[in-house]
N, C-alpha and C positions, 0 to 999 in steps of 0.2 A: 713751120706750116702756119702757125697762128699769125706770125708777122706778115706772111704772104696774103692771108685772108684779110687782115686788117688793112693792108695797103690797097687791095682790090676793092674793098668796100669804100675806102676813102676816095679812090679815083672815080668809082661809079657814083658816089654821092656828090662829087663836085661838078658833075656834068649838068645837073639841074640848076646850078647857081646862076647861070646867065639868064635862064628863063624866070627865075624867082626875082631877079632884080627889076623886072618890069612891073611887078606887083607891089613895089615899094620896099621890099626886103633887100638889105644890102648883102653883098657877097661876104663881107667880113664877119657879119653876125653869124651867118650859117657856118662859116669855117671855124669860128670860135666855139660854137656848140659841138661841132664834129670833133675838134681837137680836145675839148674838155671831156667829151664822152669817151674818146679813145684813151685819154690819159687815165681816167678813173677805171675804165673797163679793163685795160691791160694790167694796171697795177692790182686791181682786185682779183683778176684771174690768176696772176702770178702769185699773189699772196695765198690764194686758195690752194693752189698746187703745192706751194711750199709748206703751208700749214698741214696739209695732209701727210706729207713726208715727215715733218718734224713731230707732228702729233702721234703718228704711229711709232716712231722711234722713241718718243718720250714715254708713251705708255709701256713700251717694252722695258725701258730703263726703270720706271717707277715700280713695275711688277717685280723686278729683281732686287731693287734697293730703294725702299720708300724714302730714305733720307735724302735722296737726290731730287725730290719733288720741286723744291724751290729753284734749282738750276734749270729744270725742264721748263718751268714757267717763264724764266728769263728768256730762254731760246724761243718760246712761243711768242712772247711779246716782241722780240726782235723781228720775227717774220711778219707779225701783224702790223708793225710800223710801216711796212712797204705800202699797205693799203691806205694808211693814214697819209703818207706822202702823196699818194695819188689823189686823195681828196683835196689836199692843200694845193696841189698843182691845178686841179680843176677849178678851184675858187680863184686862183691867180689868173688863169686864162680867162675866166668869165668876168673878172673885175677890170680888165684892161679895156 
């Protein structure tokens, strides 16, 4: 459902590119901004959903066995790295 909404927004957002080119803005720049925003937004949204699931399970594990706290932090860091990859991709797209 999220992918369908993102593609609908990107299609609707690209219709104004032809009109914006008359004002001096190039179509490539607006597509870069749209792609960078989608790259970071989808990555951050996915990381947020994953972090909610991993965080809830991690708190349950820590409440039963506090010795496993360091392993839970490793799993949380792995989920959080998805958002970092989204930021890196955003900078790569904007840098071209």
